[in-house]
N, C-alpha and C positions, 0 to 999 in steps of 0.2 A: 738359382733361377726358378727351380721348382717351388721352393717355399714362397718366393715373391709372387709367383703366379697364384698360389693358393690364397695368399693374403689379399691380392687384388680381387680375386674371385669372391672372397669372403666379404670384402669391403663393398663390392658392387651388390652382393646379395643383401647386405644390411641396408644399403641405400634403396634398393628395390622394395624391401619390406617396409621401410619408413615411408616411401612414396605411396605404397598401397594403403598403409594406415592413415596417412594424411588425406588421401582421396576418400577413404571410407568415412573419416570424421567429417570431412567437408560435406559429403552427401547427407550425413546424419544431421548436421547443423542446418543445411538447407531445408531438409524435410521437417525438422523441428520448427523452423520459422514458418514454413507453409502451413503446418498444422495449427499453430497459434494464430496466424493471420485468418484462417478459416473460422476459428472460434471467435476471434474479435469481430469478424464480419457478422456472425450470428447474433452477438450481443448488440451490434449496431442495428440489426434488423428489429430487435426488441425496442431499442430506443426510438426507432423511426415511427413508432406508434404515437409518440408525443406530437401533437399538432397545434397546441396552443400553450401560451404561458399561464401557468397556475402557481400562485403563491399562497401557501396555506400554513397556518400555525401548526406546530408539531412538537412532540417531545424532543429532548436533546438527541443529537446524532448517536448512532450506535458506536460502541468502542472501536477505535481504529488508530493506526499509526501511519506515518509516511504520507499524510495528506498535506494540504497547504492551507494556511490560515493567514488572511490579509485584512488590513484595515481599509474600509471604504474611504476613498480620498475626500469625500464631501459630506458623508453622513456618519452618524454615530452607530456604525455597524461593523461587524466582522464577517468576512466571507470565507466559508470553508468548502473545499472541493476535493473529491476523490479519497484515496487512501486504501488501506488493506486491513484485513482481519484474519487471524489464524486461530482455529479452535482445537488444534492438536491433530486434526485429521485433514482438514481442507483449508485452502486459501481462498478468501473472498476479495474481489477487487470492486471498487466503487467509482462511479462518476456522477454521484448525486451532488447537488449544490445546496448549501444551507446558509442562512443569514442569521447572525446573532444580533439582536437589538439590545444595545448596551444599556440604555436607560430603562427599558422594560424588563431586562434580564430574561428574555424569552427567545425562542428559536422559531424560524419559519423555513419551510422547504420550498425551493424555487425550481419548478419543472419548466425547462425551456427547450423547445424543439432543436434537434440536430446538435446535441452536446458532443464534446470530445469523447473518444472511447474510454472505457474504464482503465484506471491507472493508479500507480502509487509512485513515490520517490521522484515525482516531477518537481517543477519549480513554478512559482507564480509571483507576479509583481503587479502593482497597481500604478496607474498614472491618472491625473485629473482631466485628461483630454475629453472633450465632448460629454461632460457629465460623469466622467469616470470610466476607466477601462481596466479589466483584469486580463493580464497576459499570462499564458501558460505554455511552457515548452517541455517536450520530452517526457520521460518517466518510463515506467515498467509495467508490463502485464505478465502475470504468472499463471501457469496452468493450475487447475484445482489441486493437483498433488504437490504443487510447489517445486517441481523438478525441471520445468521448462520456462524460459524467460524470453520475452520479446521486448526490445527497447525502442521506444518511439523517438522520432526526430521531427515531429510535427509541431507547428506553432499555431496557437489559437488565441483569439481575443473575445472576451465577453464585454459587449457594450452595455454598461450598467444602466444607462438612461433609457434605452429602448428594450433592454432585456432580450438581446439576440446574440447567439454564438456565431462566430465567423472564423473559418480556417484560412490562415494566410499562407499562400504557397509562393515561396521565394527561393530561388536556387542559391547554392553556396553556403548553406548553414551547417551547423555542427552535425556530426554523425549521431546515430541513435545512441542514447545513453540514459542513465538514471543516477541519482545521488549527486548530480551536479549542483551548481549554485547560480542564481541569476538575480541581478539588481538593476535598478534604473539609475543611470548617471548621464547627465547632459543630453537628454532626449534620445538615449540609447539603452537597449537591453544588453547588459554585459553578462556573458555566460562563461563560466570557468569550471574545468574539471569534470568529475563524474566517472562512471565505469560502464563497461559492456561485458556481458557474460553470455556465452552460448556453448554448444557442445564442442566447438572448435577452439575458442579462445576465452581469455579472461583478462581484460585490459583496463587499466586506470589511465585517466587523461589529466594533462595540465595545460591544454590548449585554451586559448581565449578567443571568443567570437563576440562581435557587436552587431546588433540589429538596429538600424536607424528607423526611428518611429515616424520620421517625416517622409523619407524616400522609400520605406519598406524594402530595404536591401540589406543583405548580410555582408560582412567583411571579417576576414580572419586577421587578428591583431598579432603583432610580434614585438612585445615590449622589450626594451633594452635591459641588460643586466641578467643575473641569474634568478629565474623565477622559482616558485614553489615546486616541489616534487609532485608527480602525479598523485591524485587523491580524490576521495569522494567524502561527502558528509561534513565538509568544513564549514566554518562560519565566514561570511563575506558581507561587508557593509560599505556603502559609499560615505565619504566625508563631505562636509559642506564646501570644502576647497576643491572638490572634484577628483579626489583620489579614491582608491578602493583598498580596503584592508582585508586580508585573508588570514585566517587563524585556524590552526589545527586541521582535523580531518582524519581520514582512515585510508590505509592502503595495506594490502597483505598479499604476499606471494606464498602460496601453499600447494600441497598436492591436490589433484583434481578430485580425489575421493572426499575431500573436506569441503569442496565448494558449495555443495547443496545445503550445508548447514548455516551459511552466513546470513540468509534472509530471516531465519527464525531467531538469530541472535544467540544460538546455543554455543556453549563453550565446549572445549574438548573433553572427552571422557576422563581425561587425567584429572580434571578439576573435581569431578564427583568422587573419584577415588581418593583424592587428597583431603576431602572434607572431614572434619573431626566430628565425632558423635558426642554431642553435649547433652547433659541432663536437662530436663525442662527447667527454665529459670523461674525463680519465685518472684522476682521483681523485674522492672524494665532493664534490659541488658543491651548495651551497645557493643556490637561485634565488628571489629576491624580485622580483615583477613586479606593476606596477599596470596594470590594464586599464580603459578607459573604455567603457561600453556606450553604445548609441544613445540611451538615455534620460538619459544623464549620470551614471549610477551608477558610482562608482569602486570597484573591487574589488582587494584586495591578495591575491596568491597566493604562498604560501610552499611550496616543495617541495624535498626533499633527493633528489638524483639520485645513485645509486651509480655509481662509475667503471666504464667499459666494460672497461678493462684489468684491473681487479681481478676482474671477473666471469669473464674468460677465463682468468686465471692461477690462480685458486683450484682446488685439487684436491679430490677427494671427501673425503679425510681431513681437509683443512682445514675444509670445510663442516661435517663432523661435530663437529669441535672447537668451532666457533663455536656450533653448536646446543647443545652441552653448556654452554657459557658462558652462553647465553641462559637455559637452564633454571635455572641457578644465580642468576638475577636480574641478570645483566649485571655481576657483580662484577669479572670480568677483562676485559670489553670495554665497548662502548657500552651505556648503559642502554636497556632495552626499554621502548617506549611505543607506544600505538596510533597508527596512521598518521592523517594528516589526513582528516576525513570530515564529512559533513553528514547530517542526518536519522537520527542514531544514537538508540538507546534506552538510557535510564539508569534505575537503581533503586538504592536504598540499603537495606542490611540490616545491623544491628549495627555501624553506623559504617563500613561498607565500601561504596564506590561501585562498581557494576558497569556496564560499557559494552558494549553488544552491537550488532553490525551497523552499518547505515548505508551510505553510498555516497560515492565520489569519482569524478572524471572525468579521463580521459586523452584529450585531443583530443575527438573526437566519441563516444568510447566511455564508457559508464557502467559502473563496476565496483561491484557490489552485494556487501556484505560479510556474513560470518556469524561473525566472530571475537568472542571474549569476553575482556575484560580487567577487572581489579579493582585498586583502590588503597585502602589504609587511610587514612581521612580524619583519623585522629588523628595518624598519623606523617607521611603525605604524602612518604614517602621513595622508594618505587619502585612501578612497575606490575608486576602478575603476569599472565602470559599463561595463561588458563584454557582457551582454545580457539583454535587457530590456523586460518588460512585462506590459501591461496595464490591471489591474484587471477588468476594465469595460468590456473588451471583453470576459470575461469568461462566459460560459453558466451556468445559474442557474434556475432550474425548481422547482416550488412549489409542495408540496405534493398532493394538490387537482388535479393538472394537471397530476400527475403520476397515480392516480386512474383512471381518465378518459382514459388516454392512454392505461392502462392495459386492461380496458374493451374493447376498440376498437380493441386491438391486439387479444383478445380472440375471439371476434365476427368475425373479418376478418379471423382469423386463422381457425375458424370452417367452413368457406365457401369454403375452398380449395377443388377442385373437382378431379375426377379421371383422367381428361385430364392432369392436372398438374403433377399427379403421373407418368404418362407415360413419359412425357418430362423430369422429374427429373431422371428417370432411364436411359434415353438416355444420359443425361448430366453427370451421375455418372461415366462414363467410357471414357477414352481418347483413342487415336489411338492405344496405346500400350496395352490397356486392364487394366491399373491401375486405381484404384478407385479415382475419383475426386469428390469433393463436387459441388453441383449446383452453377454455376457462377452467380454473381450479375450483372444484366443488367445495362447499363449506365443510371444514374439518377434514379435508382429504389429505392423507399422508403423502409424503413425497414419493415414496416407493410405489404406491398405488397409482399416483398421477403419471409417473414415468411409464409404468406398464400399460396404463390405459391409453396413453397418447403416443406411444413409441413410434407407431407407423407414420404418424403425421410428422414428427420431428425427424425421422429417418429420411422422408421425402424432401423435407426442407434442407437438411444437411447435404443430401446428395445433390440438390439443385445448385448449391453454392460451391461444393467441392469438386463437382464434375464426375463423369462416369469412370475416369481412370483411378479415382481414389479407392483404396482398399476398404472392404466392407467393415473390417474391425475398427478402422480409424473413423469411418463415417458413423458407426454405432457409438463410439466414444464421444464424438462431437455432439451427436444427437442427444445423448443422455445429459451431457453438460448443459446444453441449451434448455432442455426440459427442466432440469433441476434449478437452473438460474431463474427461469420464468416462474417456477413454483415459489421460490424464495422471495422474489419480488412481489408476487401476488399476496403472499402471506404478510409480508412487511407492510404493504399498502392497505391491507384489510383492517 
């Protein structure tokens, strides 16, 4: 009896400890979501400055992955929205809208008031209704350090003819998620799969929802038979007969300590330890390597490495000749084709497949792409390079540099004085009395801008987060807002 009583007491103690831990994790998840919602609200306040539709010619979009690329249903155009970029230190999320004019081989940026919040890993689909509509559902927002995630469950439509965004609020839709898939089939948006991650859980889905484009209502479908296992990142396409094909995808059950690495696409440290040290190749070398991760997953990596000797011996004139050969479609040299990549965006228009962006990894470095290729699906004879990118030009910052920069920002931000506060208040109003954020001075560094305008952003963050929010969290959100505004201003200048 005595031993049984001890066992019962021990069991109840374990249950109590588990309940406390679950409660703590639940509070942390709720707080994490509230923090990100506040940050998203601040970004939306920046977007609220857009009051009119502006379409302007521009350079190609910056490197990104997990955006959406769709073919305009009536025009010879591709529509790119959102996406993310990681430079080794910080995660950037986008909600900008670009138009690629196929015949002109040129890009234009389309600024439209009241756009959806910044996101990546969402889904988009087009329909020819009323001059064309672009529908967007779900997706993900990440904190700048890439450790907190917010999953959207909102539905938006871009009316292409009138160039207006509209949020559709209808009950009964899917839960918040990213990495799902969405297609148009028989006047319905069909959504399948995806995943959701927070401090509390990590869930993959295999549920199916339909949004009726005529009645604007959601319904959860229950197809007969054994459906696909829960997954994200699969391929999904409708057939002319009205069926939907689902292929592949990704699902992983791993320790929580490994979850934060999945967005960056990094492999386990065991891979790096298992890599062989090879001498520099003298000629082009194709390396095929199988790597076994800690969870038993076997990955095959195929990479073509150019010869070091060739790179050194080639003169400038030879490089120019090679460039000319590539422009001619590789008729005199090796055929041009996109480099290996993941998370690329694809779209088909008039029987031509377009591939944009994505990423590949070199060691611990993630290279995010912005190149654009096309191939005629009827001929399948050669790729065309519509937009090139040199991966060597991409910024990549080491983690150690990030820590030092963060400390410098904190120190410099703490030195902001009352004089700057007065000037910020003056800058916050324009001639008509409308609120304006402090302007970025020509050539002003981000750290200096954050320090100079810190008090303004603190007041703005506090007004949105409420008096009960902790000072440390308000300061973090304020700095994120200031840095984002600075980045947008530099990009637009």
